[in-house]
Every structure is written in C-alpha cells, then in structure tokens.
C-alpha positions in Angstrom: 95.7 113.6 82.6 95.7 114.2 86.3 97.5 111.9 87.9 96.7 109.8 91.1 97.8 109.5 93.9 98.0 106.9 96.8 97.5 109.4 100.1 96.8 106.6 102.7 97.4 102.8 103.3 96.2 100.3 105.8 96.5 96.7 106.6 95.8 93.8 109.2 97.7 90.9 108.1 98.6 87.4 110.7 101.6 89.7 111.8 99.0 92.2 113.2 97.6 95.5 112.9 98.4 98.3 110.9 101.6 99.2 108.2 104.0 99.0 110.8 103.2 95.5 111.6 103.8 94.5 108.0 106.8 96.5 107.6 108.7 95.3 110.3 107.5 91.6 109.4 109.3 92.7 106.1 112.3 94.6 107.3 112.9 91.4 109.4 111.7 88.6 107.1 110.2 87.1 109.9 108.7 84.1 109.1 105.5 81.9 110.8 104.0 78.5 111.0 100.0 78.4 110.0 97.6 78.6 112.7 95.3 75.5 112.9 91.5 77.3 112.9 90.1 77.1 115.8 86.6 75.4 113.9 85.0 71.8 115.1 84.2 71.6 112.1 87.0 71.9 109.8 87.2 68.0 109.0 89.8 68.1 106.5 93.2 66.7 106.4 95.4 69.8 106.7 93.2 72.7 108.3 96.1 75.6 108.2 96.0 78.9 107.3 97.6 82.0 108.8 94.9 83.9 110.9 94.6 87.7 111.3 94.5 88.9 115.7 91.6 87.2 117.1 90.7 90.5 118.6 90.4 92.9 115.8 89.7 96.8 116.9 85.1 96.9 117.1 83.8 97.3 113.6 80.2 100.2 113.9 78.0 98.1 115.7 79.8 95.6 116.4 79.6 95.3 120.2 81.6 92.1 121.4 84.8 93.1 119.2 84.7 89.5 117.9 84.4 90.8 114.0 81.5 88.8 113.6 77.6 89.6 112.6 75.7 91.4 115.9 72.0 91.1 116.0 71.7 94.2 114.4 73.4 93.5 111.0 77.1 95.1 112.3 80.2 94.0 109.9 81.2 89.9 109.0 84.9 89.5 109.7 85.8 90.5 106.1 84.4 93.6 106.4 86.0 94.6 110.0 88.9 93.2 108.5 88.7 96.3 105.6 87.2 98.8 108.6 89.5 98.3 110.5 92.8 98.9 107.3 90.6 101.6 106.2 90.4 103.5 109.3 94.3 103.7 109.1 94.5 104.2 105.4 92.0 107.2 106.3 93.5 109.0 109.3 97.1 108.5 107.0 95.9 110.5 104.6 94.5 112.8 107.3 90.7 111.9 106.2 87.9 112.1 108.5 84.0 111.7 107.9 82.8 115.6 107.0 86.0 115.5 104.6 84.7 112.2 102.9 81.2 113.2 102.7 82.3 116.5 101.1 84.4 114.5 98.3 82.9 112.3 95.8 84.1 109.7 97.2 83.6 106.0 96.2 84.4 102.4 97.5 85.3 99.7 95.8 86.7 96.8 97.3 87.9 93.0 96.2 86.9 90.1 98.0 86.9 86.4 97.0 85.1 84.5 99.7 82.9 87.8 100.9 80.9 87.2 104.0 80.6 83.3 103.5 82.7 82.6 106.4 80.0 84.2 108.4 77.5 82.5 106.9 78.7 79.4 107.9 79.1 80.1 111.4 75.4 81.4 111.6 74.6 78.3 110.5 76.8 76.3 113.0 74.8 78.2 115.9 71.5 77.5 114.4 72.9 73.8 113.8 73.4 73.8 117.7 70.0 75.5 118.3 70.4 79.1 119.0 68.8 81.7 117.2 69.8 83.5 114.1 72.3 86.1 114.5 70.3 88.6 112.4 68.7 89.5 109.5 70.1 87.9 106.2 72.8 89.4 104.1 74.4 88.3 101.1 77.6 86.9 100.7 79.5 89.5 99.1 78.2 93.2 101.1 81.8 93.8 102.2 81.7 96.7 100.4 78.7 98.3 101.3 79.6 97.5 105.1 82.8 98.7 104.5 80.8 102.3 103.1 77.9 102.0 105.5 80.7 102.3 108.6 82.3 105.1 106.9 78.6 107.1 106.1 79.6 107.4 102.5 76.7 107.2 99.7 78.5 107.3 96.4 79.3 104.0 94.5 80.4 101.3 96.5 81.2 98.2 94.1 82.6 94.5 95.3 84.8 92.9 92.6 85.2 89.1 93.1 87.6 88.1 90.0 88.5 84.9 92.7 92.3 85.8 93.9 93.0 88.7 91.7 89.7 90.5 92.9 92.1 92.9 95.6 94.0 94.3 92.0 91.2 94.5 89.9 89.6 96.9 92.8 92.4 99.1 92.8 92.5 99.4 88.8 88.8 100.1 88.6 89.2 102.3 91.6 92.7 104.3 89.7 90.2 104.4 86.3 87.4 105.9 88.6 89.2 108.9 89.0 90.7 109.2 85.4 87.5 109.7 84.2 86.0 112.0 86.6 83.5 109.3 88.7 84.9 110.1 91.5 87.4 112.4 93.4 88.5 110.3 96.0 88.0 106.5 96.7 88.5 103.8 99.3 90.1 100.8 97.8 91.1 97.4 98.2 90.5 93.9 99.0 89.9 91.7 102.5 88.9 88.4 102.9 88.7 86.3 106.3 88.6 82.2 107.1 85.9 80.3 104.9 85.4 76.6 105.6 84.0 75.9 102.0 87.4 77.5 100.7 89.8 76.0 102.9 87.9 72.5 102.2 88.1 73.0 98.2 91.6 73.7 98.4 92.7 70.6 100.8 90.6 68.7 98.1 92.6 69.6 95.6 96.0 68.8 97.1 96.9 72.7 96.9 97.9 73.0 101.0 101.3 73.1 101.8 101.6 71.3 105.1 105.0 73.3 106.2 103.6 76.9 104.5 103.4 78.9 102.2 106.7 78.1 100.3 106.8 80.2 96.4 109.3 79.3 94.6 111.0 76.6 96.0 111.8 73.3 95.2 109.9 71.2 97.0 107.0 73.3 97.4 104.0 71.3 97.7 100.7 74.2 97.4 99.5 77.7 98.8 98.3 78.5 102.2 95.3 80.8 102.6 95.8 83.6 104.8 93.4 85.9 106.5 93.9 89.8 105.7 93.1 93.4 103.9 95.0 96.1 102.2 93.1 99.2 101.7 94.4 102.6 99.7 93.5 105.8 99.2 93.4 107.1 96.1 92.7 110.4 94.6 93.1 112.7 91.2 96.4 115.1 92.2 93.8 117.7 92.2 92.1 116.9 94.8 95.1 115.8 97.0 96.5 119.5 96.1 93.7 121.6 97.0 93.5 120.0 100.6 97.4 119.6 101.1 97.6 116.0 101.3 100.7 114.4 101.2 101.2 111.6 98.4 103.1 108.7 99.2 103.4 106.6 95.4 101.5 107.5 92.1 99.5 105.3 90.0 100.6 103.7 86.7 98.1 102.0 84.5 97.5 98.2 84.6 97.4 95.4 82.4 94.1 92.9 82.1 94.0 89.8 80.3 92.2 86.3 80.7 93.7 82.7 79.7 90.0 81.9 78.3 91.1 78.3 79.6 91.2 75.9 82.2 89.1 77.3 85.6 91.0 76.2 88.3 95.2 76.0 86.0 97.1 78.6 84.8 97.4 78.5 80.6 100.4 76.5 80.2 102.6 78.7 77.9 102.0 82.1 80.3 101.2 84.0 77.1 98.6 86.0 78.7 99.9 87.0 82.1 103.1 87.9 79.7 100.6 90.3 77.6 99.4 91.8 81.2 102.7 93.2 82.5 103.6 94.0 78.9 100.2 95.9 78.8 100.7 97.4 82.3 104.5 98.6 81.3 103.1 100.1 77.7 100.1 101.8 79.4 102.6 103.5 81.7 104.3 104.4 79.4 107.5 102.4 81.3 110.6 100.5 79.9 110.9 97.5 81.4 114.3 99.1 82.9 112.0 101.5 84.9 110.4 98.2 87.0 112.8 98.4 89.9 111.2 95.7 92.1 108.5 92.9 91.4 106.0 91.8 93.8 105.0 88.2 92.3 101.7 86.3 92.4 103.5 83.5 93.4 101.4 81.5 95.2 103.6 78.1 96.0 101.5 76.0 93.9 103.9 74.0 91.4 102.4 75.5 87.9 101.6 78.8 88.7 105.2 80.1 90.2 107.1 77.9 86.9 104.3 79.8 84.3 105.0 83.3 86.1 108.7 82.7 86.6 109.5 82.5 83.0 106.7 84.9 81.8 108.7 87.6 84.0 111.7 86.1 81.9 110.3 87.0 78.8 109.2 90.6 80.1 112.3 91.4 81.3 114.8 89.8 79.4 118.1 91.9 79.6 117.9 92.7 83.5 115.2 90.8 85.7 114.5 93.1 89.0 114.5 92.1 92.3 111.3 90.2 93.4 109.6 89.7 96.5 107.8 87.2 97.7 105.2 88.4 100.4 102.9 85.4 99.9 106.0 83.6 101.8 105.2 86.3 105.0 101.4 86.6 104.8 100.5 83.4 102.9 97.4 83.8 99.9 95.0 86.1 101.4 92.6 85.5 98.0 90.8 88.8 97.1 93.0 91.1 99.6 96.4 89.3 97.8 96.9 92.0 94.8 95.9 94.8 97.4 98.2 93.7 100.2 100.5 93.5 97.2 100.1 96.9 96.5 100.3 98.1 100.3 103.8 96.6 100.4 104.9 98.0 96.6 104.2 101.6 98.3 106.3 100.5 101.6 109.1 99.8 99.4 108.9 103.0 97.2 108.5 105.1 100.6 112.2 103.1 101.7 114.0 103.0 98.2 114.4 99.3 99.3 113.5 95.9 98.2 113.1 94.1 102.1 114.4 90.8 102.5 113.1 87.5 100.5 112.5 85.0 103.6 114.9 82.0 102.9 111.6 79.8 102.4 113.7 76.4 101.3 116.2 75.6 97.7 115.6 77.8 94.7 113.5 75.7 92.1 115.9 76.1 88.9 112.6 75.9 86.9 111.5 79.5 88.7 115.0 81.7 87.8 113.7 84.5 89.6 116.1 86.9 91.9 114.8 86.7 95.3 117.6 88.6 97.5 117.6 87.1 101.4 119.4 90.8 102.2 118.0 94.0 101.8 118.5 96.0 98.2 118.6 99.3 97.3 115.2 100.3 94.4 117.2 100.8 91.5 114.6 102.2 89.5 111.2 104.2 90.6 108.2 101.6 90.3 107.0 98.5 91.4 105.7 95.9 89.0 102.3 93.4 90.8 101.1 90.6 89.6 97.8 89.1 90.6 96.5 85.6 89.2 92.8 83.8 89.6 91.0 81.1 88.8 89.0 81.5 85.6 92.0 82.8 84.3 91.8 86.2 85.4 95.5 88.2 85.1 96.2 91.6 86.1 99.2 93.4 86.3 99.5 96.9 88.0 102.2 99.9 88.4 102.8 102.0 91.6 105.3 104.4 90.9 107.6 107.1 93.2 105.2 109.9 94.8 105.2 112.5 92.1 104.6 116.0 94.0 101.1 117.1 93.4 
C-alpha cells in the first residue's frame, strides 16, 4: 500500500500565527496565563481561555479582518483560524490553487463547536438592535468554508467527535488516500471561543483558575484555547510525481468507544488502552518504536489518572517521554489532536522532545516521564492520543519521513 505522507503543516495558537511561533513556544517552554474573554455576556465564575491573536489575516471576503461573518457570508472565526493555518501548510507543501484543483483533493476538518461562537455574536448584535450579519448558515460549516476559500470542489467533510474531532479527521483523511478516494487531503481541526462551551465547563466545575496543568498534584480542571492545526496529506506517488519533500509519514490509528458515561472516561481505561495498542498493531510497530507520546492530558483529575495508567499498560518495559501540549496551549477542543499531530511532525523533524512546562508538582498517580529539559528522540515514531465526550477515543502514529 502506498504510504501516506505529511507534506505541509500550519498552526494558529495562543502563542501566535504559524508553526514557527508554535515551535518557539515548545522549545522555550513558554507558559502563559489564560486570558479573560472579552465577552460582556460571559457571566460565569471563570471566563478564562487561551485566545489566539485578535487580528488574524483576513479570510477571503472578510473585509475587516476580524474573523467574523460579514454581510456576504464570509468565513467566521473558526474558519479563519483554519484558513490561516491551511495557507501556511499549503505554502510549505509547495501547493497553489491551480495544483489543488488539478489533484483529487479533499477537505476533512474536525471541530468541536463549529461556528457556534459566530452565531452567539450575531444574536448579541441582533439583541442590541443591529441588523443580521448575513444569511443563516449551519453551525458546522467550517470545512465547507475552508474548501470554498481554497476553491476546492471535491469532498468536504466535517468531523465532530467532540474534543477528539481533529484526530478522527486526520485518520479519516489518511484512510481516504489509502483507499484511493483522494490523492491529497487538507485536514486537521479548528475551534474558536464559544460562550456556551465555556459556560458548560464552568457549570461542571471543570475550569482551572490557574491555567491548564495536566498531571500535576493540584490540577483543578482544564482551560480551553482557540486554535487550528492543519496538515497536508498526500499519497507517496502524488508527492513523488511533483517532487514534494515529505515531513513525516502517517501511520495507522486505533478507534474505540467507552460506551459508558456521556462526559466522564470509563474508570478502567480499557478502551483507551485498546486504542493505543490497535494503533501500534496496525502500524506494525512494537512499543519500543515509539520515541514520544503526546497524551490527551486535559488537566482534569479523572482523565489524567486514567490515561497515565493506560500508558503504563501499553508501555510496560519503557515509558517513552511524554510531551504535554495542553500545558502550553490549553485544550483547543476539535483542534487539539490536530495540533498534537502538528507538534509530532515538529518533534520528528528536530529528532528531539521539547521541554515540558514545569506546571507544578507531579501527581504520584500519574507516573508519566515529563522531562523539563529537551530530550533526544530515541525512536522514530510519535503516538498521539485524543479522547472525547461520549467515550470517543483515538490514537494515531506519526513516523519519521520515508523517502518518496
């Protein structure tokens, strides 16, 4: 079977626009405090979030560059995040609109809240007596907005498996290439501020006033972050034909469902263990071939403890170093697994695991190796974990770049 390659990556996070900003934050272990959201209607105890830059490059038709829907139905905030990251990924891959149109190109994008934040702002404007911003659009139009902005007329799918959406999107995109349904897929995830999402986590008491601090003794919940992570996937044959330089290879994935509680992970961790083992088995890799794990690690007490125990079962002889990305970016919802995959590509490219942010004393019930100094990558693959409400679990393997 023809390998699936990553030929371009792009990112927008609370640390800025571009993978260089992300990599600088990773290598510098640059912690930051969450922002107080600038929303007068965010009447909740902890209106905190890691916000992306306010002035993003304008999307096609977004005349004022604020990332909100204009009168002509321009992309909303989450779509502008996705489009900004996609433009970087496509430029890095050496692809322009003509090349995309000539290929069998698809879009598969994960999002947790879609354009819901835009709908909220439109309601606020209407409540204040302003006219409606534009025609009604469905809440999950981020993938089609991205496809439209890029001029793509192939398949455009939205994956919304809650906070694992970006991981399921990436795995689906890779399977489309393996099955011969596409030669090239623009994939990843994007999410922006939503009052409803943040209020929901406040109501559950699942927001940490001090920031996102996974695997620490006194962690008190998660903190959302805005962001987008985009990857350009290609078949090796397509990449070879145009002389592309691959950044990484996409291994296989493992998908499972707890079939249990609507929000809490199942206590035994059986299904997240099975997802990791399935990803390794399908990728034909032994546990020792994993040089780093990017865990889901949200900062909630139950998730971190259960994932830590599962990792101990999957790696009984040698625990690879873990890189806790959410301590750096917060929980970016549907973008979380996609940004973790982008981080994995950067780790593979540097052959080094960046230093973890020293977020606090380590929880003895979470015995993960979280080195605070840069660590050489001892094996040629990275395992990415993503878990979501509804017990939706996925683990994915990214590998050192094979030759085209």
